[in-house]
C-alpha positions in Angstrom: 17.8 51.6 -86.1 18.0 48.9 -83.5 14.5 49.2 -82.1 13.3 48.0 -78.7 12.0 44.5 -79.2 8.5 44.1 -77.6 8.5 40.3 -78.2 10.6 37.3 -77.2 11.5 35.5 -80.3 10.1 32.0 -80.3 12.3 29.4 -82.2 9.1 28.0 -83.8 8.3 31.3 -85.3 11.7 32.1 -86.8 11.8 31.8 -90.6 15.0 31.6 -92.6 15.1 33.4 -96.0 17.6 34.6 -98.5 17.9 38.1 -99.9 19.8 37.6 -103.2 21.9 36.7 -105.0 19.4 36.9 -107.8 17.6 39.9 -106.4 18.4 42.9 -108.6 18.9 45.2 -105.6 21.5 42.8 -104.0 23.9 43.0 -106.9 25.1 39.4 -107.0 25.3 39.2 -103.2 23.3 37.2 -100.6 22.1 38.1 -97.1 20.9 35.2 -95.0 18.0 36.5 -92.9 16.3 35.0 -89.8 12.9 36.7 -89.4 10.3 36.8 -86.7 7.4 38.2 -88.6 8.4 41.6 -89.9 11.6 41.9 -87.8 15.1 40.8 -88.6 16.3 38.6 -85.7 19.7 37.8 -87.2 21.5 38.3 -90.5 24.6 36.9 -92.1 26.3 38.3 -95.2 27.2 35.7 -97.8 29.6 37.2 -100.4 31.6 35.4 -103.0 29.2 35.2 -106.0 31.3 37.4 -108.3 34.8 36.4 -107.4 37.1 37.1 -110.4 40.5 36.2 -109.2 41.9 39.6 -109.7 44.8 39.2 -107.3 46.0 35.9 -108.9 45.6 37.4 -112.4 47.8 40.3 -111.3 50.6 37.9 -110.5 50.5 36.4 -114.1 50.6 39.7 -115.9 53.3 42.4 -116.0 52.9 45.7 -114.2 51.6 47.5 -117.3 49.2 44.7 -118.4 47.6 44.8 -115.0 46.3 48.3 -115.5 43.1 47.6 -117.5 41.9 44.5 -115.6 42.6 45.8 -112.0 40.0 48.6 -112.4 37.2 46.2 -113.4 36.1 45.2 -109.9 35.3 48.9 -109.1 34.0 50.1 -112.5 32.2 53.0 -110.9 35.4 54.3 -109.3 38.0 52.9 -111.8 40.6 55.6 -111.4 40.7 55.3 -107.6 41.1 51.5 -108.0 44.2 52.0 -110.0 45.6 54.9 -108.0 47.0 52.9 -105.1 48.4 50.3 -107.5 50.3 53.0 -109.4 51.5 54.5 -106.2 52.8 51.2 -105.0 54.6 50.4 -108.2 56.1 54.0 -108.3 57.4 53.5 -104.8 59.0 50.2 -105.7 60.7 51.8 -108.7 61.6 54.9 -106.7 59.9 57.0 -109.4 59.4 60.7 -109.1 56.2 61.6 -111.0 56.2 64.9 -112.8 54.0 67.6 -111.0 51.6 67.9 -114.0 51.1 64.1 -113.9 50.4 64.3 -110.1 47.8 67.0 -110.7 46.1 65.1 -113.5 46.0 62.0 -111.2 44.1 64.1 -108.6 41.7 65.6 -111.2 40.7 62.2 -112.5 40.5 60.7 -109.0 38.0 63.4 -107.9 36.0 63.1 -111.1 35.6 59.4 -110.4 34.7 60.2 -106.8 31.7 62.2 -108.1 30.8 59.6 -110.7 30.7 56.9 -108.0 28.8 58.9 -105.5 26.2 59.9 -108.1 25.5 56.2 -108.7 25.3 55.6 -105.0 22.8 58.4 -104.4 20.8 57.2 -107.5 20.2 53.7 -106.1 19.8 54.9 -102.5 17.1 57.3 -103.7 15.4 54.5 -105.7 15.3 52.2 -102.6 13.6 55.0 -100.7 10.9 55.3 -103.3 12.3 58.6 -104.6 12.4 57.7 -108.4 13.3 61.3 -109.4 16.7 60.8 -107.7 17.7 58.0 -109.9 16.8 59.8 -113.1 18.5 63.0 -112.0 21.7 61.3 -110.8 22.1 59.0 -113.8 21.7 61.9 -116.2 24.0 64.3 -114.4 26.6 61.6 -113.8 27.1 61.4 -117.5 28.4 64.9 -117.7 31.3 63.8 -115.5 31.8 60.6 -117.4 32.0 62.8 -120.6 34.6 65.0 -119.0 36.7 61.9 -118.0 36.4 60.7 -121.6 37.6 64.1 -122.9 40.7 63.8 -120.6 41.6 60.1 -120.9 40.0 59.0 -124.2 37.8 56.2 -122.7 34.4 56.1 -120.9 33.7 54.7 -117.5 36.8 52.5 -117.2 39.3 55.2 -118.0 42.6 53.2 -117.4 44.1 56.6 -117.1 46.3 56.4 -113.9 49.3 54.2 -114.7 52.7 53.5 -113.1 54.9 56.4 -114.0 52.1 59.0 -114.2 49.0 59.2 -116.4 48.4 57.8 -119.9 48.2 61.1 -121.7 48.0 64.9 -121.2 44.8 66.8 -120.9 43.6 68.6 -124.0 43.5 72.4 -123.7 39.7 72.6 -124.4 39.0 70.0 -121.6 40.4 72.5 -119.0 37.7 75.0 -119.9 35.1 72.3 -120.1 36.1 71.0 -116.6 35.7 74.5 -115.0 32.3 75.0 -116.6 31.2 71.6 -115.4 32.3 72.5 -111.9 30.3 75.8 -112.0 27.2 74.0 -113.2 27.4 71.2 -110.7 27.7 73.5 -107.7 24.3 74.9 -108.5 22.9 71.4 -109.3 23.9 70.1 -105.9 21.8 72.9 -104.3 18.8 71.4 -106.2 19.7 67.9 -104.8 19.6 69.4 -101.3 16.0 70.6 -101.9 14.5 67.8 -103.7 16.1 64.9 -101.9 17.9 65.7 -98.6 15.2 68.1 -97.4 12.4 65.8 -98.5 10.2 64.7 -95.5 9.7 61.2 -97.1 13.4 60.7 -97.4 13.9 61.7 -93.7 11.1 59.3 -92.7 12.7 56.4 -94.6 16.3 57.1 -93.4 16.5 59.1 -90.1 17.7 56.8 -87.3 17.6 53.8 -89.7 20.7 51.7 -89.6 22.3 53.6 -86.7 26.1 53.1 -86.3 27.8 54.7 -83.3 31.3 56.2 -83.6 32.6 53.5 -81.2 31.2 50.7 -83.4 32.5 52.3 -86.5 36.0 52.1 -85.0 35.5 48.6 -83.6 34.3 47.2 -87.0 37.0 49.1 -89.0 34.5 51.1 -91.0 35.8 53.4 -93.7 34.8 56.2 -96.1 31.3 57.7 -95.9 30.2 55.0 -93.4 32.8 56.0 -90.9 32.5 59.7 -91.4 28.7 59.7 -91.1 29.3 58.3 -87.6 31.7 61.0 -86.5 35.0 59.4 -87.4 37.2 62.0 -89.0 39.6 60.0 -91.2 40.6 60.6 -94.8 43.8 59.3 -96.3 44.0 62.5 -98.5 44.4 64.6 -95.3 46.0 62.2 -92.9 48.6 60.8 -95.3 48.6 63.2 -98.3 49.7 61.6 -101.6 50.1 62.8 -105.1 50.0 66.6 -104.4 46.8 66.6 -102.3 48.7 68.8 -99.8 48.5 71.5 -102.5 44.7 71.8 -102.3 42.3 73.3 -99.8 39.4 71.1 -98.9 37.5 69.8 -95.9 36.7 66.3 -94.8 32.9 66.2 -94.3 32.0 64.5 -90.9 28.5 64.1 -89.4 27.5 62.5 -86.1 24.0 61.1 -86.9 25.4 57.7 -87.9 22.2 56.7 -89.8 21.3 56.0 -93.4 20.4 59.7 -94.1 23.9 60.9 -92.8 25.7 58.3 -95.0 24.0 59.6 -98.1 24.5 63.3 -97.1 28.2 62.8 -96.5 28.4 61.7 -100.1 26.9 65.0 -101.2 29.3 66.9 -99.1 32.1 64.8 -100.5 31.1 65.9 -104.0 31.2 69.6 -103.0 34.7 69.2 -101.8 35.7 67.2 -104.9 34.5 70.1 -107.1 36.7 72.5 -105.1 39.8 70.2 -105.6 39.1 69.8 -109.4 38.7 73.5 -109.8 41.9 74.3 -108.0 43.9 71.6 -109.9 42.7 72.8 -113.3 43.6 76.4 -112.5 47.0 75.6 -111.0 47.9 72.9 -113.5 51.8 72.9 -113.8 53.5 72.8 -117.1 55.7 69.9 -118.2 55.5 66.2 -118.9 52.8 63.9 -117.5 54.6 60.6 -117.1 57.9 58.9 -117.0 59.1 56.5 -119.8 59.3 53.2 -118.1 58.6 50.9 -121.1 55.9 48.2 -121.7 57.6 45.6 -119.4 59.5 47.4 -116.6 61.6 45.3 -114.3 60.6 46.4 -110.8 63.4 46.1 -108.2 62.8 43.5 -105.5 60.9 44.9 -102.5 57.6 45.1 -100.7 55.2 48.0 -100.5 51.8 48.8 -99.0 50.0 51.8 -100.6 46.6 53.2 -99.9 44.4 56.1 -101.0 41.0 57.5 -100.2 38.7 56.1 -102.8 35.0 57.1 -103.2 33.9 54.2 -100.8 36.8 54.7 -98.4 40.4 53.4 -97.9 41.6 51.3 -101.0 44.9 49.6 -100.6 47.4 47.3 -102.3 50.1 45.1 -100.8 52.6 44.3 -103.6 55.7 42.1 -103.3 58.3 42.3 -106.2 61.0 39.7 -106.9 62.7 41.7 -109.5 60.8 40.2 -112.5 58.4 42.1 -114.8 55.4 40.7 -112.8 54.4 41.1 -109.2 55.3 38.1 -107.0 52.3 38.8 -104.8 49.5 41.2 -105.1 46.8 41.7 -102.5 43.9 44.2 -102.7 42.1 45.7 -99.7 38.7 47.1 -100.8 36.6 49.5 -98.8 33.4 47.5 -99.6 34.8 44.4 -97.9 35.8 46.4 -94.8 32.4 48.0 -94.5 30.6 44.7 -94.9 31.5 43.8 -91.3 29.0 46.3 -90.0 26.0 45.0 -91.8 24.9 42.3 -89.3 25.1 44.9 -86.6 22.9 47.4 -88.5 20.3 44.8 -89.4 19.5 43.7 -85.8 15.8 44.1 -85.0 14.9 46.2 -87.9 11.9 46.0 -90.2 12.3 44.0 -93.4 11.3 47.1 -95.4 14.4 48.9 -94.0 16.9 46.4 -95.3 17.4 48.0 -98.7 18.0 51.4 -97.3 20.5 50.1 -94.7 22.2 47.7 -97.2 22.7 50.2 -99.9 23.5 53.0 -97.4 26.8 51.2 -96.9 27.5 51.7 -100.6 28.6 48.1 -100.8 29.8 46.9 -104.2 30.0 43.1 -104.3 32.3 42.9 -107.3 34.9 45.0 -105.5 34.6 43.0 -102.2 34.9 39.7 -103.9 37.6 40.9 -106.3 
């Protein structure tokens, strides 16, 4: 929260320090801080410590070879990292994905949304001093990783959503397992409400901390939970439905508090809606094939496309230009972490140093995804 300053900063008292990049809570990211005692006078994000050259690598590999490495910057949300890439390539190739493949894309996307949010809440709880939250979330998250493995055959980085559909069909037993996991998790989230979101200590550490107004959320181009916690109702799944999302009933959670507590609670509400979508998709799963046969080195017709989806952290997009060869001529990634980074200096004005971790992680910023 931008508190009322009762002092006039004296230049002789200002101390410049760095938070990160070696700090374990920063995640290979640095924030330059200018402090007057216990107050942050000014801050400046300094990203770029985990730049991997994903966009340039994408231009030196063919459209299928790009699948496994493009999900690496967003390991916690790997399926939603590949989703817009696959949609873009499908559009360039004028591909009509089989309905069963569309549903399986949605199922894995929502599974990954839960996996990502669980990690977010685990670290946010830890930064608030609520160590039970990190043990619960990390343990429960593994049930969803296990379900993703049963469907796609790999753990964490599933490489499941590909151009033309999905890599393989879902085993019959995984459908029943998925429905049971949904039933269990609905009850489990009620326990999270009690132990974490209703906890007086959590409210004390996060209420009115890192306040972002709806107007500022729009002005800074915030996305995902950051925007929706500030009253901005935008979700690509609803506003620009893709891959059969129009077939499912779900709500877009929106809160108006605009603080660190609201950004965490929106993630919990997101998971409740994700469970609804997964359950509907598993029950209504169409029959038929799950992908098109496009070959290991498809030649994509010349063209240009911009595709986006609603990932766990917000709007994730690709700008792809094809020159008719088996490789993209240009590939540009737009990650939600980089978009939300713009609000950090605004949120850190005149706050206590002890509030920095709660505000910083409340943005659910992932340095590897932003740097790409």
